[in-house]
DSSP file (Angstrom, degrees, kcal/mol; ACC not computed):
  #  RESIDUE AA STRUCTURE BP1 BP2  ACC     N-H-->O    O-->H-N    N-H-->O    O-->H-N    TCO  KAPPA ALPHA  PHI   PSI    X-CA   Y-CA   Z-CA
    1    1 A X              0   0    0      0, 0.0     2,-0.2     0, 0.0    92,-0.0   0.000 360.0 360.0 360.0  -5.3  -17.8    2.9   -5.8
    2    2 A X        -     0   0    0      1,-0.1    92,-0.1    92,-0.0    91,-0.1  -0.504 360.0-164.1 -68.7 131.6  -20.0    1.1   -8.2
    3    3 A X        +     0   0    0     90,-0.3     2,-0.3    -2,-0.2    -1,-0.1   0.584  63.4  81.0 -92.1 -12.0  -21.3    3.5  -10.9
    4    4 A X  S    S-     0   0    0     89,-0.4     2,-0.5     1,-0.0    -2,-0.0  -0.652  72.3-134.5 -96.7 153.7  -24.1    1.2  -12.1
    5    5 A X        +     0   0    0     -2,-0.3     2,-0.3     0, 0.0    -2,-0.1  -0.885  30.9 176.9-100.5 136.2  -27.5    0.8  -10.6
    6    6 A X        -     0   0    0     -2,-0.5     2,-0.1     4,-0.0     0, 0.0  -0.939  30.9-113.0-134.4 155.8  -28.6   -2.8  -10.3
    7    7 A X     >  -     0   0    0     -2,-0.3     4,-1.9     1,-0.1     3,-0.4  -0.473  41.6-103.4 -77.3 163.0  -31.6   -4.6   -8.9
    8    8 A X  H  > S+     0   0    0      1,-0.2     4,-2.5     2,-0.2     5,-0.2   0.848 122.2  54.8 -62.7 -31.8  -31.0   -6.8   -5.8
    9    9 A X  H  > S+     0   0    0      2,-0.2     4,-2.2     1,-0.2    -1,-0.2   0.885 107.0  50.4 -69.6 -34.4  -31.2  -10.0   -8.0
   10   10 A X  H  > S+     0   0    0     -3,-0.4     4,-2.3     2,-0.2    -1,-0.2   0.904 113.0  46.2 -69.4 -38.4  -28.5   -8.7  -10.4
   11   11 A X  H  X S+     0   0    0     -4,-1.9     4,-2.5     2,-0.2     5,-0.2   0.905 111.4  51.5 -67.0 -41.1  -26.2   -7.8   -7.4
   12   12 A X  H  X S+     0   0    0     -4,-2.5     4,-2.6     2,-0.2    -2,-0.2   0.920 111.8  46.9 -61.9 -44.1  -26.8  -11.2   -5.8
   13   13 A X  H  X S+     0   0    0     -4,-2.2     4,-2.5     2,-0.2     5,-0.2   0.936 111.9  51.5 -63.7 -44.1  -25.9  -13.0   -9.0
   14   14 A X  H  X S+     0   0    0     -4,-2.3     4,-1.5     1,-0.2    82,-0.2   0.927 113.8  42.8 -56.5 -48.9  -22.8  -10.9   -9.5
   15   15 A X  H  X S+     0   0    0     -4,-2.5     4,-0.6     2,-0.2    -1,-0.2   0.860 111.4  55.0 -71.3 -35.2  -21.6  -11.7   -5.9
   16   16 A X  H >< S+     0   0    0     -4,-2.6     3,-1.2    -5,-0.2     4,-0.3   0.955 110.0  45.4 -63.4 -46.9  -22.5  -15.4   -6.2
   17   17 A X  H >< S+     0   0    0     -4,-2.5     3,-0.9     1,-0.3    -1,-0.2   0.813 110.4  57.1 -62.9 -30.0  -20.4  -15.8   -9.4
   18   18 A X  H 3< S+     0   0    0     -4,-1.5    82,-3.7    -5,-0.2    83,-0.5   0.577  90.3  71.6 -79.0  -7.4  -17.6  -13.9   -7.8
   19   19 A X  T << S+     0   0    0     -3,-1.2    -1,-0.2    -4,-0.6    -2,-0.2   0.579  74.8 108.4 -82.4 -11.0  -17.3  -16.2   -4.8
   20   20 A X  S <  S-     0   0    0     -3,-0.9    80,-0.1    -4,-0.3     3,-0.1  -0.290  82.4 -97.1 -63.8 151.5  -15.8  -18.9   -7.0
   21   21 A X        -     0   0    0      1,-0.1     2,-0.2    79,-0.1    -1,-0.1  -0.367  46.4-101.0 -64.7 149.6  -12.1  -19.7   -6.5
   22   22 A X        -     0   0    0     78,-0.2    -1,-0.1    -3,-0.1     2,-0.1  -0.508  37.2-119.0 -70.8 137.0   -9.9  -18.1   -9.0
   23   23 A X    >>  -     0   0    0     -2,-0.2     4,-1.8     1,-0.1     3,-0.8  -0.388  27.3-106.8 -73.6 161.7   -8.7  -20.3  -11.9
   24   24 A X  H 3> S+     0   0    0      1,-0.3     4,-2.9     2,-0.2     5,-0.2   0.832 118.9  58.8 -56.8 -38.2   -5.0  -21.0  -12.3
   25   25 A X  H 3> S+     0   0    0      2,-0.2     4,-2.4     1,-0.2    -1,-0.3   0.854 103.4  50.2 -63.5 -36.1   -4.9  -18.7  -15.3
   26   26 A X  H <> S+     0   0    0     -3,-0.8     4,-2.3     2,-0.2    -2,-0.2   0.922 111.3  49.6 -66.7 -44.9   -6.2  -15.7  -13.4
   27   27 A X  H  X S+     0   0    0     -4,-1.8     4,-2.3     2,-0.2    -2,-0.2   0.926 112.0  48.2 -59.7 -45.2   -3.6  -16.3  -10.7
   28   28 A X  H  X S+     0   0    0     -4,-2.9     4,-2.5     1,-0.2    -1,-0.2   0.929 110.6  51.1 -55.7 -48.1   -0.9  -16.6  -13.4
   29   29 A X  H  X S+     0   0    0     -4,-2.4     4,-2.1     1,-0.2    -2,-0.2   0.838 109.8  49.7 -62.5 -34.1   -2.1  -13.4  -15.0
   30   30 A X  H  X S+     0   0    0     -4,-2.3     4,-2.7     2,-0.2   107,-0.2   0.898 109.6  51.3 -72.4 -40.5   -2.0  -11.5  -11.8
   31   31 A X  H  X S+     0   0    0     -4,-2.3     4,-1.2    -5,-0.2    -2,-0.2   0.912 112.2  47.5 -58.3 -41.6    1.6  -12.8  -11.0
   32   32 A X  H  <>S+     0   0    0     -4,-2.5     5,-3.0     2,-0.2     4,-0.4   0.927 112.6  48.6 -64.1 -44.4    2.6  -11.6  -14.5
   33   33 A X  H ><5S+     0   0    0     -4,-2.1     3,-1.5     1,-0.2    -2,-0.2   0.932 110.0  51.4 -59.7 -49.5    0.9   -8.2  -14.0
   34   34 A X  H 3<5S+     0   0    0     -4,-2.7    -1,-0.2     1,-0.3    -2,-0.2   0.703 109.8  49.3 -68.4 -20.9    2.5   -7.7  -10.6
   35   35 A X  T 3<5S-     0   0    0     -4,-1.2    -1,-0.3    -3,-0.3    -2,-0.2   0.466 121.1-106.3 -93.0  -2.4    6.0   -8.4  -11.9
   36   36 A X  T < 5S+     0   0    0     -3,-1.5     2,-1.3    -4,-0.4     3,-0.2   0.637  77.5 135.0  84.8  18.5    5.5   -6.0  -14.8
   37   37 A X     >< +     0   0    0     -5,-3.0     4,-2.6    -6,-0.2     5,-0.2  -0.528  23.8 161.4 -93.3  68.4    5.1   -8.6  -17.5
   38   38 A X  H  >  +     0   0    0     -2,-1.3     4,-2.2     1,-0.2    -1,-0.2   0.824  65.6  50.0 -66.0 -38.1    2.1   -6.7  -19.0
   39   39 A X  H  > S+     0   0    0     -3,-0.2     4,-2.1     2,-0.2    -1,-0.2   0.889 112.9  48.6 -67.0 -38.8    1.9   -8.2  -22.4
   40   40 A X  H  > S+     0   0    0      2,-0.2     4,-2.8     1,-0.2    -2,-0.2   0.936 110.7  51.2 -63.0 -45.3    2.1  -11.8  -21.0
   41   41 A X  H  X S+     0   0    0     -4,-2.6     4,-2.7     1,-0.2     5,-0.3   0.915 109.3  50.1 -57.4 -44.4   -0.6  -10.9  -18.5
   42   42 A X  H  X S+     0   0    0     -4,-2.2     4,-2.4     1,-0.2     5,-0.3   0.919 111.8  48.5 -62.1 -44.2   -2.9   -9.6  -21.3
   43   43 A X  H  X S+     0   0    0     -4,-2.1     4,-1.7     1,-0.2    -2,-0.2   0.928 112.7  47.5 -63.0 -44.3   -2.3  -12.7  -23.4
   44   44 A X  H  X S+     0   0    0     -4,-2.8     4,-1.7     1,-0.2    -2,-0.2   0.923 116.9  41.3 -62.4 -46.2   -3.1  -15.0  -20.5
   45   45 A X  H  X S+     0   0    0     -4,-2.7     4,-2.0    -5,-0.2    -2,-0.2   0.853 112.7  52.2 -76.2 -32.7   -6.2  -13.2  -19.4
   46   46 A X  H  X S+     0   0    0     -4,-2.4     4,-0.7    -5,-0.3    -1,-0.2   0.850 110.1  50.7 -69.8 -32.3   -7.6  -12.6  -22.8
   47   47 A X  H >< S+     0   0    0     -4,-1.7     3,-0.6    -5,-0.3     4,-0.3   0.938 114.5  41.8 -65.7 -46.7   -7.3  -16.3  -23.6
   48   48 A X  H >< S+     0   0    0     -4,-1.7     3,-1.1     1,-0.2    -2,-0.2   0.796 106.0  65.0 -73.0 -29.5   -9.0  -17.4  -20.5
   49   49 A X  H >< S+     0   0    0     -4,-2.0     3,-1.3     1,-0.3    -1,-0.2   0.745  86.1  71.8 -68.3 -20.6  -11.8  -14.8  -20.7
   50   50 A X  T << S+     0   0    0     -4,-0.7    -1,-0.3    -3,-0.6    -2,-0.2   0.828 101.6  43.6 -59.8 -32.8  -13.1  -16.2  -23.9
   51   51 A X  T <  S+     0   0    0     -3,-1.1     2,-0.3    -4,-0.3    -1,-0.3   0.322  99.0  93.8 -96.8   6.2  -14.5  -19.1  -22.1
   52   52 A X  S <  S-     0   0    0     -3,-1.3    -3,-0.0    -4,-0.2     0, 0.0  -0.671  77.6-104.0-104.6 151.8  -16.0  -17.2  -19.1
   53   53 A X     >  -     0   0    0     -2,-0.3     4,-2.7     1,-0.1     5,-0.2  -0.202  48.7 -92.0 -66.6 170.3  -19.4  -15.8  -18.4
   54   54 A X  H  > S+     0   0    0      1,-0.2     4,-2.4     2,-0.2     5,-0.2   0.860 121.3  49.5 -54.3 -47.1  -19.9  -12.1  -18.7
   55   55 A X  H  > S+     0   0    0      2,-0.2     4,-1.4     1,-0.2    -1,-0.2   0.941 115.5  42.1 -65.3 -47.5  -19.1  -11.0  -15.1
   56   56 A X  H  > S+     0   0    0      1,-0.2     4,-2.7     2,-0.2     5,-0.2   0.894 112.1  57.5 -61.3 -41.7  -15.9  -13.0  -14.8
   57   57 A X  H  X S+     0   0    0     -4,-2.7     4,-3.1     1,-0.2     5,-0.3   0.888 102.9  53.1 -57.2 -41.1  -15.0  -11.8  -18.3
   58   58 A X  H  X S+     0   0    0     -4,-2.4     4,-1.9     2,-0.2    -1,-0.2   0.874 109.2  49.9 -64.2 -36.8  -15.3   -8.2  -17.2
   59   59 A X  H  X S+     0   0    0     -4,-1.4     4,-2.3     2,-0.2    -2,-0.2   0.954 115.4  41.7 -63.6 -52.3  -12.9   -8.9  -14.4
   60   60 A X  H  X S+     0   0    0     -4,-2.7     4,-2.5     1,-0.2    -2,-0.2   0.941 117.8  46.5 -63.8 -47.9  -10.3  -10.6  -16.7
   61   61 A X  H  X S+     0   0    0     -4,-3.1     4,-2.4    -5,-0.2    -1,-0.2   0.864 108.9  55.2 -62.9 -38.0  -10.7   -8.0  -19.4
   62   62 A X  H  X S+     0   0    0     -4,-1.9     4,-1.6    -5,-0.3    -1,-0.2   0.939 110.8  44.6 -59.9 -49.8  -10.5   -5.2  -17.0
   63   63 A X  H  X S+     0   0    0     -4,-2.3     4,-2.2     1,-0.2     3,-0.3   0.931 112.8  51.8 -59.3 -47.1   -7.2   -6.4  -15.6
   64   64 A X  H  X S+     0   0    0     -4,-2.5     4,-2.0     1,-0.2    -2,-0.2   0.847 106.6  53.5 -60.6 -35.9   -5.9   -7.0  -19.1
   65   65 A X  H  X S+     0   0    0     -4,-2.4     4,-2.1     2,-0.2    -1,-0.2   0.848 108.7  49.3 -69.3 -33.5   -6.9   -3.5  -20.2
   66   66 A X  H  X S+     0   0    0     -4,-1.6     4,-2.6    -3,-0.3    -2,-0.2   0.891 109.9  52.2 -70.8 -36.6   -4.8   -2.0  -17.3
   67   67 A X  H  X S+     0   0    0     -4,-2.2     4,-2.0     1,-0.2    -2,-0.2   0.915 111.9  45.9 -63.8 -40.7   -1.9   -4.3  -18.4
   68   68 A X  H  X S+     0   0    0     -4,-2.0     4,-2.3     2,-0.2    -2,-0.2   0.886 110.6  53.3 -67.2 -36.7   -2.2   -2.9  -21.9
   69   69 A X  H  X S+     0   0    0     -4,-2.1     4,-2.5     2,-0.2    -2,-0.2   0.917 109.7  47.9 -64.6 -42.7   -2.5    0.7  -20.6
   70   70 A X  H  X S+     0   0    0     -4,-2.6     4,-2.5     2,-0.2    -1,-0.2   0.847 109.8  52.7 -68.2 -33.4    0.8    0.1  -18.6
   71   71 A X  H  X S+     0   0    0     -4,-2.0     4,-1.6     2,-0.2    -1,-0.2   0.912 110.2  48.2 -63.2 -41.5    2.5   -1.3  -21.7
   72   72 A X  H  X>S+     0   0    0     -4,-2.3     5,-2.8     2,-0.2     4,-0.5   0.912 110.3  51.9 -63.1 -41.3    1.4    1.9  -23.6
   73   73 A X  H ><5S+     0   0    0     -4,-2.5     3,-1.6     1,-0.2    -2,-0.2   0.940 107.4  51.6 -61.7 -45.5    2.7    4.0  -20.7
   74   74 A X  H 3<5S+     0   0    0     -4,-2.5    -1,-0.2     1,-0.3    -2,-0.2   0.842 110.7  50.1 -57.5 -32.3    6.1    2.2  -20.9
   75   75 A X  H 3<5S-     0   0    0     -4,-1.6    -1,-0.3    -5,-0.1    -2,-0.2   0.499 118.6-112.6 -86.7  -3.8    6.2    2.9  -24.7
   76   76 A X  T <<5 +     0   0    0     -3,-1.6     2,-1.2    -4,-0.5    -3,-0.2   0.684  68.3 144.0  84.3  17.2    5.4    6.6  -24.1
   77   77 A X     >< +     0   0    0     -5,-2.8     4,-2.3     1,-0.2    -1,-0.2  -0.719  20.7 175.8 -96.4  89.6    1.9    6.4  -25.7
   78   78 A X  H  > S+     0   0    0     -2,-1.2     4,-2.6     1,-0.2     5,-0.2   0.915  77.3  46.8 -63.1 -47.7   -0.1    8.8  -23.6
   79   79 A X  H  > S+     0   0    0      1,-0.2     4,-2.6     2,-0.2     5,-0.2   0.924 113.6  49.4 -64.3 -44.6   -3.4    8.6  -25.5
   80   80 A X  H  > S+     0   0    0      1,-0.2     4,-2.0     2,-0.2    -1,-0.2   0.885 111.6  50.0 -60.5 -39.5   -3.2    4.8  -25.6
   81   81 A X  H  X S+     0   0    0     -4,-2.3     4,-2.1     2,-0.2    -2,-0.2   0.943 112.7  44.6 -63.1 -49.2   -2.6    4.7  -22.0
   82   82 A X  H  X S+     0   0    0     -4,-2.6     4,-1.9     2,-0.2    -2,-0.2   0.863 113.0  51.6 -64.9 -39.1   -5.5    7.0  -21.1
   83   83 A X  H  X S+     0   0    0     -4,-2.6     4,-2.4    -5,-0.2    -1,-0.2   0.922 111.2  47.1 -64.0 -45.2   -7.9    5.2  -23.4
   84   84 A X  H  X S+     0   0    0     -4,-2.0     4,-2.5    -5,-0.2    -2,-0.2   0.873 109.9  52.9 -68.1 -36.2   -7.1    1.8  -21.9
   85   85 A X  H  X S+     0   0    0     -4,-2.1     4,-2.5     2,-0.2    -1,-0.2   0.919 108.7  50.4 -65.8 -41.4   -7.4    3.0  -18.4
   86   86 A X  H  X S+     0   0    0     -4,-1.9     4,-2.1     1,-0.2    -2,-0.2   0.941 112.6  46.1 -61.4 -47.2  -10.8    4.4  -19.1
   87   87 A X  H  X S+     0   0    0     -4,-2.4     4,-2.1     1,-0.2    -1,-0.2   0.904 110.7  53.6 -60.8 -40.6  -11.9    1.1  -20.7
   88   88 A X  H  X S+     0   0    0     -4,-2.5     4,-2.9     1,-0.2     5,-0.2   0.922 109.1  48.6 -59.1 -45.4  -10.5   -0.9  -17.8
   89   89 A X  H  X S+     0   0    0     -4,-2.5     4,-2.1     1,-0.2    -1,-0.2   0.903 107.8  54.1 -65.0 -39.9  -12.4    1.2  -15.3
   90   90 A X  H  < S+     0   0    0     -4,-2.1     4,-0.3    -5,-0.2    -1,-0.2   0.922 112.9  43.6 -59.5 -44.0  -15.6    0.8  -17.1
   91   91 A X  H >< S+     0   0    0     -4,-2.1     3,-1.3     1,-0.2    -2,-0.2   0.929 114.5  48.7 -66.6 -47.3  -15.2   -3.0  -17.1
   92   92 A X  H >< S+     0   0    0     -4,-2.9     3,-1.6     1,-0.3    -2,-0.2   0.794  98.8  65.7 -69.3 -27.1  -14.2   -3.2  -13.5
   93   93 A X  T 3< S+     0   0    0     -4,-2.1   -89,-0.4     1,-0.3   -90,-0.3   0.606  96.7  59.3 -69.9 -10.2  -16.9   -1.1  -12.1
   94   94 A X  T <  S+     0   0    0     -3,-1.3     2,-0.3    -4,-0.3    -1,-0.3   0.379  93.9  84.0 -94.0   2.8  -19.3   -3.8  -13.2
   95   95 A X  S <  S-     0   0    0     -3,-1.6   -80,-0.1   -37,-0.1     4,-0.1  -0.727  91.1 -96.8-106.9 152.7  -17.6   -6.4  -11.0
   96   96 A X        -     0   0    0     -2,-0.3     8,-0.2   -82,-0.2     3,-0.1  -0.247  41.3-104.7 -61.7 157.1  -18.3   -7.0   -7.3
   97   97 A X  S    S+     0   0    0      1,-0.2     8,-2.4     7,-0.2     7,-0.7   0.828 114.9  28.2 -57.8 -33.3  -15.8   -5.2   -4.9
   98   98 A X  E    S+A  103   0A   0      5,-0.2     2,-0.4     6,-0.2    -1,-0.2  -0.993  77.9 174.0-125.8 124.8  -14.1   -8.7   -4.4
   99   99 A X  E >   -A  102   0A   0      3,-1.8     3,-2.4    -2,-0.4   -80,-0.2  -0.987  69.5 -13.7-136.1 125.8  -14.3  -11.2   -7.1
  100  100 A X  T 3  S-     0   0    0    -82,-3.7   -78,-0.2    -2,-0.4   -81,-0.1   0.881 128.7 -56.3  51.2  40.9  -12.6  -14.6   -7.3
  101  101 A X  T 3  S+     0   0    0    -83,-0.5    39,-3.2     1,-0.2     2,-0.4   0.391 108.4 132.3  72.0   1.0  -10.5  -13.3   -4.3
  102  102 A X  E <   -AB  99 139A   0     -3,-2.4     2,-2.1    37,-0.2    -3,-1.8  -0.660  62.9-130.2 -80.4 131.5   -9.3  -10.2   -6.3
  103  103 A X  E  >  +A   98   0A   0     35,-2.9     4,-2.0    -2,-0.4    35,-0.3  -0.548  38.7 168.6 -82.1  80.4   -9.6   -6.9   -4.5
  104  104 A X  H  > S+     0   0    0     -2,-2.1     4,-2.8    -7,-0.7     5,-0.2   0.903  70.9  55.8 -64.2 -41.7  -11.4   -5.2   -7.4
  105  105 A X  H  > S+     0   0    0     -8,-2.4     4,-2.4    -3,-0.2    -1,-0.2   0.920 109.4  46.4 -57.6 -45.3  -12.3   -2.2   -5.3
  106  106 A X  H  > S+     0   0    0     -9,-0.3     4,-2.3     2,-0.2    -1,-0.2   0.840 111.2  52.0 -65.1 -32.8   -8.7   -1.6   -4.4
  107  107 A X  H  X S+     0   0    0     -4,-2.0     4,-2.3     2,-0.2    -2,-0.2   0.884 109.4  49.7 -69.0 -38.3   -7.6   -2.1   -8.0
  108  108 A X  H  X S+     0   0    0     -4,-2.8     4,-2.6     2,-0.2     5,-0.2   0.951 111.2  49.7 -64.2 -45.7  -10.2    0.5   -9.2
  109  109 A X  H  X S+     0   0    0     -4,-2.4     4,-2.1     1,-0.2    -2,-0.2   0.925 112.4  46.6 -59.9 -44.7   -9.0    2.9   -6.6
  110  110 A X  H  X S+     0   0    0     -4,-2.3     4,-2.1     1,-0.2    -1,-0.2   0.897 113.0  49.5 -62.7 -37.5   -5.3    2.5   -7.6
  111  111 A X  H  X S+     0   0    0     -4,-2.3     4,-2.1     2,-0.2    -2,-0.2   0.874 109.1  51.6 -72.6 -36.4   -6.2    2.8  -11.3
  112  112 A X  H  X S+     0   0    0     -4,-2.6     4,-2.4     2,-0.2    -1,-0.2   0.892 110.3  49.7 -65.5 -39.0   -8.2    6.0  -10.7
  113  113 A X  H  X S+     0   0    0     -4,-2.1     4,-2.3    -5,-0.2    -2,-0.2   0.902 111.4  48.9 -66.5 -39.4   -5.2    7.5   -8.8
  114  114 A X  H  X S+     0   0    0     -4,-2.1     4,-2.4     2,-0.2    -2,-0.2   0.895 110.7  51.2 -64.9 -40.0   -2.9    6.5  -11.7
  115  115 A X  H  X S+     0   0    0     -4,-2.1     4,-2.1     2,-0.2    -2,-0.2   0.920 111.4  46.5 -65.8 -45.9   -5.4    8.1  -14.2
  116  116 A X  H  X S+     0   0    0     -4,-2.4     4,-2.2     2,-0.2    -2,-0.2   0.927 112.7  49.7 -63.9 -43.8   -5.5   11.4  -12.2
  117  117 A X  H  X S+     0   0    0     -4,-2.3     4,-2.2     1,-0.2    -2,-0.2   0.909 111.5  48.0 -61.8 -42.9   -1.8   11.6  -11.8
  118  118 A X  H  X S+     0   0    0     -4,-2.4     4,-2.5     2,-0.2    -1,-0.2   0.857 108.8  54.0 -70.9 -31.6   -1.2   10.9  -15.5
  119  119 A X  H  < S+     0   0    0     -4,-2.1    -1,-0.2     2,-0.2    -2,-0.2   0.907 110.0  49.7 -61.2 -42.6   -3.8   13.6  -16.4
  120  120 A X  H  < S+     0   0    0     -4,-2.2    -2,-0.2     1,-0.2    -1,-0.2   0.881 114.0  43.0 -64.0 -38.7   -1.8   15.9  -14.3
  121  121 A X  H  X S-     0   0    0     -4,-2.2     4,-0.9    -5,-0.2    -2,-0.2   0.854  97.1-164.8 -73.0 -35.3    1.5   15.1  -15.8
  122  122 A X  H  X  -     0   0    0     -4,-2.5     4,-0.5    -5,-0.2     3,-0.4  -0.068  42.8 -55.4  72.4 179.4    0.1   15.1  -19.4
  123  123 A X  H >4 S+     0   0    0      1,-0.2     3,-0.6     2,-0.2     4,-0.3   0.842 132.4  55.9 -64.0 -39.5    1.7   13.8  -22.4
  124  124 A X  H 34 S+     0   0    0      1,-0.2    -1,-0.2    -3,-0.2     3,-0.2   0.816 120.7  26.2 -67.8 -31.8    5.0   15.8  -22.0
  125  125 A X  H >< S+     0   0    0     -4,-0.9     3,-2.4    -3,-0.4    -1,-0.2   0.191  80.5 115.5-119.9  15.4    5.8   14.6  -18.5
  126  126 A X  G X< S+     0   0    0     -3,-0.6     3,-1.4    -4,-0.5    -1,-0.1   0.791  72.3  65.3 -60.5 -26.7    4.1   11.1  -18.4
  127  127 A X  G 3  S+     0   0    0      1,-0.3    -1,-0.3    -4,-0.3    -2,-0.1   0.569  88.0  69.4 -70.5  -7.3    7.6    9.6  -18.0
  128  128 A X  G <   +     0   0    0     -3,-2.4    -1,-0.3     2,-0.1    -2,-0.2   0.342  68.8 129.1 -90.2   3.6    8.0   11.2  -14.7
  129  129 A X    <   -     0   0    0     -3,-1.4     2,-0.3    -4,-0.1     5,-0.0  -0.404  65.3-116.9 -62.4 134.0    5.3    9.0  -13.1
  130  130 A X    >   -     0   0    0      1,-0.1     3,-2.0    -2,-0.1     4,-0.3  -0.558  13.0-132.6 -74.7 133.1    6.6    7.4   -9.9
  131  131 A X  G >  S+     0   0    0     -2,-0.3     3,-1.4     1,-0.3    -1,-0.1   0.748 103.6  69.5 -56.4 -25.3    6.8    3.6  -10.1
  132  132 A X  G 3  S+     0   0    0      1,-0.3    -1,-0.3     0, 0.0    -3,-0.0   0.720  91.3  61.0 -65.8 -22.2    5.1    3.4   -6.7
  133  133 A X  G <  S+     0   0    0     -3,-2.0     2,-0.3     2,-0.1    -1,-0.3   0.568  76.9 108.6 -83.4  -9.9    1.9    4.7   -8.4
  134  134 A X  S <  S-     0   0    0     -3,-1.4   -23,-0.1    -4,-0.3   -24,-0.0  -0.515  79.6-107.8 -70.9 132.0    1.7    1.7  -10.7
  135  135 A X        -     0   0    0     -2,-0.3     2,-0.4   -25,-0.1    -1,-0.1  -0.207  30.2-161.7 -63.2 150.3   -1.2   -0.5   -9.7
  136  136 A X        -     0   0    0     -3,-0.1     2,-0.6  -101,-0.0   -26,-0.1  -0.971  18.9-126.3-126.1 145.4   -0.7   -3.9   -8.0
  137  137 A X        -     0   0    0     -2,-0.4     2,-0.4  -107,-0.2  -103,-0.1  -0.837  25.6-160.7 -98.6 122.9   -3.3   -6.5   -7.8
  138  138 A X        -     0   0    0     -2,-0.6   -35,-2.9   -35,-0.3     2,-0.4  -0.810   5.4-147.7-105.4 140.8   -4.1   -7.8   -4.3
  139  139 A X  B     -B  102   0A   0     -2,-0.4   -37,-0.2   -37,-0.2     2,-0.2  -0.843  11.3-144.6-102.1 145.0   -5.8  -11.0   -3.4
  140  140 A X              0   0    0    -39,-3.2   -42,-0.0    -2,-0.4   -37,-0.0  -0.634 360.0 360.0-100.2 162.0   -7.9  -11.4   -0.3
  141  141 A X              0   0    0     -2,-0.2    -1,-0.2     0, 0.0   -40,-0.0   0.478 360.0 360.0  77.0 360.0   -8.2  -14.5    1.8
C-alpha cells in the first residue's frame, strides 16, 4: 500500500525506527482518538511530534491530521475534512505498515474507506456518515 519508492536502506531505516516502543504520549493520543476526543488527541500528538525524528513525526502528525479531519466532520466542514484526510494519508503512507506497535496499514485502509464514503455522500449528506466508519487506531502485540 506504500505509494513511495524507496531504496532498501531507506526501508530498513524506516522499519528499524518503527520497532521502538511507543512513548506514553502516543498511547495517550491513541486513547483520546479512539474515544472521540479529537482535539485533545491533536494537541497531545502535535506536542510530542516536535521532538521526534521525521519518520515518527509523520506517524504522529498523520494521526493528528485524521483527528483534525474528524473534528471538521463533527463541525460540518466538508472541505476541511477532506483536506485533512488527504494530508493524513500522505503522511501515513511514508510510515512502515506497523510503527511503534500502531497498525498503520489498517489505519490507512480505514481512512481511505472514510474518504471514499464521504466523497460519495458529498457536502450535503456528510452528516449521514455511519459512526462505524470512523477510523479506530489498533495496536499490535
